[in-house]
N, C-alpha and C positions, 0 to 999 in steps of 0.2 A: 504494499500500499503506500510505504514511504517512497519506493522508486516511482510508482505513478505519480505521486505528488510533485516529485522533482521533475518527471518528465513534462508536465504541464507548466510548472512555475519558471524553470531556467529559460525556455524560449520566450515567455512572456517578459521575463526580466530582461533578457538580451535585446528584445525590440524596444523596451522602455529605455534602456541605456543608449541603443542607436538613435531613438527619437531625441534624447536629450543633447548628446553630443553632435548631432546633426542639426539641431535647432538654429545654431549661430549662423550657418551658412544659408540658410533659407531666408531668414528675415534680413532686410537692409536697414532697418532702424536701429538705434543704439541701444535698444533693450525694451523691456515691458514697462510701460509706466503705470504707477500707482499714485493715487491722490496724496498718499502720505510719504511717499519714497523720494528719493533724490531727483533732481530736476532732469537728467538724462535718463532715468530708469534703470531698472535692474537688468542684470544680463539673463537672458533667456534660459541659459543652462541652469544657473542658480534656481530661478524660479521653479522650472520643471523638477529639479532636484529636490526642492522643499515640497512640492506638491505629491512627488512620489514617496517620499518619507511620510508626509502626512496621511496619504492614503493607506500606506502599510501599517501604521499606528492605529488608524481609524478601524481598519479591517481586523487587527488583533483585539482591540477593545470590544468590538461587535461579536467576535468569536468568544471572547471571556464571558460576555454577558449571555450569549447564546447557550453556553454550556453551564450557565449557573443552576438551572433545574436538575441537570444531570449531577452535578456537584453535591446539591441538596440530597437527591436521594443517595448517593453515595455515602454521605454522612450519616443518613438514618439507617442505611444497611450496616454500616459499620457499628453503631450502637446497638443495633439489634443483635448482631453477630457476637457482641461482647457480652451480652446479656444471656444468649442461648450459650455461649461456651461456659459461663459461670454455672448455669443450670446443669449442662451436661457434666461438669465435675461433680456437681452434688449427687447428680444421679449415679454416676461412675462409683462414687464413694458408697452410695447405699447399696449398689449391685454387689459390690465386693464384700461389704458387711454380711448381706444376705447369703452369699455363697460361703462365706466362712461359718456362717451358723448352720447351714446345711451339713457342711462336713463335719462340724462338731456333733450335730445330732445323729448322724449316720454313724459316727465313731461311738457314741453314746449307746445307740440302739445294738451295736455289735458286740459291745461289751457286756451288755445286761443279758443273762440267760432268759430264754423263751419259755415262760410258764404256762402260755396260753394252751388250752386244749385245742387240738385241730378239729375242725368240724368238717365231716365227711361229705355231708349234704346240706342244702341250704335250709331245709326244713327242720333240722336238728336245732337251729336257733331257738324255734318256738316250744320245743320239747321241755318238760319239766325234768330236772334232773332226779333220777331215781335214787332211792334211799337203800343202799346195799345191805346196810345193817340191820334195819327193821323190816321183816317179811311177814 
């Protein structure tokens, strides 16, 4: 993209310089007269150079103001990203703590002996335990 930019700008800049340096040979007067300037006028090359520089800075200022909404959106996104990063750090700490709790609980379950009776069928849950000592 930068190459395309220079491909367009450099020929235009060359034409502007050619017009500035060739301007003195085209006019037969002493220069361009302004109401507030010197009596014999300003040299055409100087006036064109000033207007070229003025146009460049006017374009840069226009571009700066044109990109102001984009810069504002970028600042808002940066603030949002900071807040999301802080929230992500908190959530990562929470997940790490929960993983450690799960590992601790699994270790505790493996250490305790299994005293529960094994149920062979699901309907045995509802049966009353039989009294073997009293018949």
